[in-house]
N, C-alpha and C positions, 0 to 999 in steps of 0.2 A: 664845725658845730660845737658850741660850748657845752660842757658837761658839768652838772652840779657835783659837789663832793659827796662821798659816801656818808660822811657825818651828817650832812643835810638830809640825805635820803633816809637814813635811819631815823632821824627825828620826825619824819613824816610817815613812818611805817604804820600799817593798820594796827590799832591798839584798842585796849579797853582797860579799865582799872583792874589790877590784879585782885583775884578773889582772895579773901583772907579768912581767918578763923580756923576752926578745927576741921580736920579731914572728914568728909562726908561723901555720900553718893555711891550708888551702884552696889549697895549691900544686897545679898540675896533675898529674893522674895519667897513667900511660901511655895512649896513644891506641889506637884499634882496630888490631889486628894485633900489639900488643905482648905479647899473652897474659899480661896482668897476673894474678898469682897471686890466687886466691880464687874464691868461688862467685858464680854469677849467679842473681838472683831474678827470675823472670818473673811479671809482674803483669797480670791481665786487666782490661780496661776496655771500655766500650761506646761511648765517644765519642773522636773525634779531637781533636787540639789545634787550637784556633781562633787563639789568640794566644800567642806565646812571650814577650810583654811582660807582666810581672806587674802592671803599673800599669793595664792595661786589663781591663774586665770580660770574663770568659772562661767556658769550659766547665769541668766538674769535672776533666777530665784536664789541662787547662791549669793549673789550680790545683795539682794534685798534683805535676806536673813542675816548675813554676816554684818551688814551695815548697821543693823539694829543692835549688834553686840559689841562691835569694836569701833571706838571713836576715831574721828578724823580731827586733824589739827585745825582745819578751816572748813567752813561751809560756803554756800553760794546763795545770792539773792536772785530775784526774778530778772534782774538786769544783767546777770552774769558776773556780778562783783563778788570777790572773795570777802568773807566775813569771819571774825573770830569764832572759834568753837572751843576745842580743848586748848588751843593756843590763844592767849589773850593779847599777845603782841608778837610781831616778828620784824626783822630788819637785818642790817649789816653792821658789824663792828668795824670792818675794813673790807676792801674789795674781795678778799678771799675767805672771809669768815662771816657766815650768816648765823642767825640765832632765832629760836622760838622761845618764848616764855609761856609756860603752860599754867593752868589753874592748879591751885594747891588744895582743892576741896573735893577731890574725886578719888573713889576707890573702885577696885575690881570687885566683881560679885562674890569673891571669896574673902573680902575684907582687906586685902592688901592695897596700899596706896598706889595710885597711878603717878609715876614720876618721869623725869626727863630720861632716866636710864631706860625706861620702856621704849621711849621714842628713839633714842640712839640705838638700842638693840635692834629695833625693827628696821631702821635704815641700813645698818651694817649687815644684818642677816640677808636682806634683799640684795645688797651689793655682792655679798659672798656667795650665796646659793643660787642666784639668778632663777627664781621661780618662774615656771612656764606661764606665759600670758600675763605676767605682772606689769601693769601699766607704769608703775612708779620706777621700775628698773631702768627704762629708757630715759626717764627724767633725771636720773642720778649720774648721768655721764660725767658731769663736771664736779661731782662730789667725791672726794678722796675717802672721807670717813666722817662719822658723827661721834660726838662725845657729850657726856653730861657734865656741865660746868657746876651744876648744883642740882638740888632736887627738882627745881622748876625751870632751869635754863638748859636748852639743848644747843650745841654748837655744830654747825655744818662746815667742815673744813674743805674748801673748794680747791681743785687743781688749777682752775682759772676762773676769773670773774664770770658770774652768771646771774643776771637780774630776774630770771624767770623761775629758778629752781624752788625758791621758798614757797611761792604761792601755788605752784603746781604739785610739789610733793605734799604740801599742806592739805590740798584739796583731795588728791587722789589716794593717798596712803591711809589705810586703816592701821592704827597703832595696836599692837598685840602685847599681852603680858609676857615680859621677859622670863618670869619665874615659871611659866608654863612652856612657852615655845623654846626657851633656852635649854630645856632638858633634852632636846633632840639634836642630833648631829647635823641635820639638814632640814631647814624649814620648808624647802621645796617639796619634800616627800612626806611631810607630816600630815596625817589624815585628820587630826583634830576631831575625833568622834567620841562622844560621850563625856560626861562630867565637864561641861563647857564652863569656862571662866571668861566673862565678858565685862563690858562697862558701857552698856547702852541702856535705853529705856526698858528693853526686854532681853531675857536670856533664854536660849533654846533649852528645853527640858526633855523633848521627845521628838523622834523622827521615824516615820514609817514611809518608806519609798513607795511612790505611786499613790499615796493616800494623803498624808498630812504631816505638817511640821508645826509643833506647838512651842510658843515662847511665853514665858511668864514675866510679870512685872519685876523689875529690880528697883529697889528704893532704899534710901532716898536717891533721887536722880537730879543733880543740880540744875539741869537745863529745863526741866518741866516746871510748870506753874506750881508753886508751893513745894517743889522738890519731890513730887510724886507723879509718875506717869498716870494718865487718866484711865487706862485700861488695865484690867487684871491680867488679860492674856491676849495674844494675837495668834491666830491659827491660819497658816497658809495651806489651803486645800488644793490638791492637784486635779486638773480636768484635762481631757484629751484635746480640746480645741476651744476656740473663742465662742463658737455657737453654743457649746455645752455650758460654758461659763455664763453666757447671757441668760440661758434658761434657768440656771441656778440663781442668778441675781433676781430675775423676775419672780421666782417662787419664794425668795427670801432665804434660800439655803445658804447663800453667802451675802456678805454686806458690801463688798468692794471687789471690783475686777482690777488687779494690779497692772496687767499689761494693757497697753493702749488699744483703743477701739479701732476696728477697720473703718475707714471713712464712710462706707455705706451704712453703718450701724448708728452713727452719731445722731442723725436727725430722728431716726426711729426711736431710740432710747430717750431722746429729749422729750418726746411726746408720750412717754410711758408713765402712767401713774405710779408713784412710789419710788421713782428712780431719778437721781440728779446726775447730770453730766457736767464735768468740770474741765475747763481748758488748762492745758499744761504748756507753757512756752517752749518752743523748740530751741535747741542749742547746738544743733548739728546741721548737716545738709546732705541731700542726695546729689550725686554727681556722676559725670562721665570722665574717665581718665583715658587719654590717648597715649598709647605706649610709643614714646618717641625713639625707642631702640629699634622699632619695626618700621621699615619704609613702607609707604610714603609719609607716615605720620611724623617724620622728622621735618617735613616741610610745613612752614607756617600757613601757607595758603590752603593746604589740605585740611589742617585743623580748623582754620577759620570757616572753610566751606562746611565742614561737619557741624560746627557751632551754629551757623546760620540756617542749617537745614532743620533744626529742632524747633518744634512748636511748643514752647515752654508754657504759654498761657493755656493751651489746650490740655496739657498734662495736668496742670494744677486744677483746671476746671473739671475734667472728665474723671481722672484717676483719683485725685485728692478731694474732689467735690468742694473746692474752695477752701480747704483746710490747710493750705500751704501758701507761702508768700515768696516773692522773688528776693534774691540776695543781690540783684542787679549784676549778676555774673561775678560777684566778689566771693572769695573764700571766707569772708567774715560774716557770721550770722548777724542780721539786723538787730537782734536783742542786745548785742554788745555795743551799746550806743557810744561808748568811749572810743571805739575803734572804727565802727562802720562809717563809710564815706557815702553820703547820700548823692554825691555828684556822679557816681558811677552808673552806667546804663547797661541793661541786659542785652546780650546778643540779640539782634533783630531776627525774627523768623522770616526768612526771605529765600526760598529755594532758587529763584532766578539769580539772585546775587551769589548764591553758593555755586551755581553753574558758571557764572562769570569768573569767579575766583579760580575755579578749576581750569578753565580755558586759558586764563592768564598764566597759570602755572605750567602750561604746555600740554594739558590733557585734551583729548578730542573725543567727542561723543559719537557713538555709532548710530545707526539708523533708528534704533529704539530709544535714543537719548541717554544711553549708559556710557559712563566714562571708563569702564574697565577697572574700577576700583572695587575690590572685594575684601571686606574686613570682618574679623570674628569678634563678636561681643559676648563676654561671659557675664552671668548673673546667677544668683542663688534662687532655686525654685522654692525654697522655704520663705523667701521674701516676696509675698504675693503682690505688694504694691509696686516694687521694682519690676517684677515680672510683667506687670501690665504696662508700665510706661516704657520698658525696653522694647516692647512690640511696637509702640507708637513711634519711637525713635527710628527703628528700622524702616517703618513705613514712610516716615518723613524723609529719610535719607534716599529712599528709592525715587522720590519725586525730584530729588536733586541729581539723580543719575548715579548714586552710590549704592552698592550692594552691601548690606550688613547681614551676615549670617548669625542668627541668634543661637547661643549655646547656654541654655539653662541647665543647671546641674545641682546635685545635692550639695549641701553647705560644705561638707568636708572636702569634696573635690574642688569646689569653687575656691576655698581658702588655699588649697594646695597649688592650684593653677595661678592664683594671685601671687603667692610667695615665689613661684618659679618664673613669674613674668610671662606666662604662657597665654597671652591674649593680645589682641590688637586694641580692643576697647574694653575697659572695665566699667561695669555699671553697678553701683552700690551706694552705701551711705555711711556717714559717720554719726554716731549717736551724740557725742559731746565734743565740741570743738570750743573749749572754754577759754583758752588763752592763745590769742593770735600768734604771738612770737613763738611759743613752744610748738603750736600746731604747724606753723609754717616751716619750722626747722625739721619736723618729722615728715612733712609732706613734700617739701621742695628742695631740701639740701641733698646733694649726692649721697647716696647711702642711707637716706632717711627711711625709717621703718615703714612708713606708709606713702613713700614716693612712687605711686603707681603709674605716674606718667613718665617716670625715669628722667625727670628734669635735671639738667646740669647747666645752669646759667650763672656765670661768675658774677654778673651784676646783681641778680636776685640773691645769690648766696651772700654777697657782701652786705646787702641791706638787712638780711636776716641775722647774720652773725654780729653785725653792729648793734642791732636791736637787742640781742641777748645781753649785752653789757651796758646798755643805755639806761638812762633814767626813765620813769614812766612817761613823762611828757615827750621826750625824744623818741621813745618807742612808738608812740602813736603816729608821729610823723613818718618814721621809717616803715612802719607797717602799712600805712596808706600808700606809700610809693611801691612797696612790694605787691600789694593787692592789685594795683594798676598794671604792673608788669605781668602778673599771673593772668589777669583778664585780657590784656592786649595781645599776649602771645599764646593764649588758649592753653596754658599749662595745666589748667583744670577747668572743666565745664560744669559749673554748679547749676543744677536744674531747679532746685527749690529748697527752702527750709520749711519743714512741716511743723505746724502746731499740733499737739497731740490732745487726745481727750480720754478721760477715764470716767467710769460710772460707779456710783455707790447708792445704797438705799438712802432715801430722803431723811429717814429718822436719825442719821448720823451727821454730826457737824464738827467743825474745828479743824478740818483738813487744811494743810498748808501746801500749796503747789510749788515745787521746785522745778526749774527748767530742765528739759530733756526727758526722754522716755525711760532713762535709767533711774532717775530720782522720783519723778512724778509726785504722788502724795503718800508714798510709803517711806519717805525719808524720816530719820529719827525725830527731826524737829516737828514733823507732822503727826506721826503716830503717838508721840508723847502727849498730845493735846486733844486727840479725837475723843468724842463723847457722844452719847445719845441725847436727843433733844428733850426727852421726858425727864 
């Protein structure tokens, strides 16, 4: 396979004209009591903030709030393509030296400029301190260190070539101010409470656990129209559950529900006066992972039988109420049109064929049609949607003569059992699978952080590792071959990709939907533009 030179690749890197002029942006706005002009958007959430430090693994509300304060190098469009944000250009100087060029017109809310040194500090601090739950840490495997070549150019010094690291680190990592986070010896234990310094459209000014979190406008903000976020403040108000949130939305107590709606509520709210329901493209998938370290799941025929026992269409129709689509048994979300292969086909729901596969594998059914296969399937009870379809999977398997014992559990126990590999079948979902090469490395390489099927296939591993150093065009070809291997060998059984829905009061407009339930319409690009219709 012919490979283009790195010089050619760098010439085609995502870019935009460098911003020029005097430093601006993200200066502090008036504090509480100043009665800053503009509207307040009240957002409902069901979880409190656990960490105000964006470098530490956190709850969804943590993510939403810190994402409004700490910029990312790249953003993403509705088709899953990475786009410039703080970085206006990125590429490679040579196979082992990547770079980002960042805007020169941005300041932190305390007036200090945002520079390449902040970006380099953030990368090196994550490498050094290994913050718990930090997504970027796993993506920095091939990064030895980062350095600032100038005020606007960051260099990533790689231990080996890696064509995925720039776009993944750029998208996932929040940049933090070195002059604040650099004062502590370990960023992984930094609480970051009070006197917040950020560089987003809004900066946190008060927090009351179990009640509300208030952010106020920071201006100027270069990414907002006219350099000024449209809202004076954003308030995240905490509610005990989705039903209470919906009552608050109906009454006008809140303007937006941040977490996605249960499928059963979508049509109800669509027909509710004063409420608008918006679709958010999915960028992840729900799946079943068969632990190949546990017999008989090491046998292809058994995995194929399990795959053919599932009634995928019924799950999407009954549980998701038509709000999910098939990935055609591919681990690549259809929204990623540059990588998705329309020629792939979903595993056929066929209990009779599942039985034939088991007989061909040497299993014999008893008088009641059971093959003596008994498997444990774990899932989180906090995930109501998965809990529903897990029950359907067990029922479908019984029709094929396979016994699946359901083990629903609290989320912490579920995560602990997942980490320990203590399951035969894992039922769950990934919120964002935004980069097929990186995602496949994490999911299917031996030792991958989310290799829940315990796959160890040299042919698949080679395709993935080759893709990590290939040019984008070559990556697409290699990823397509890898996806077929995953599908044909049932290394992952993707059940569906869900499209999500959020609801807001109709008098609000300007929301921008970003793919996945993690970004939805509370992404900085969206909330910097939201306004009332009046």
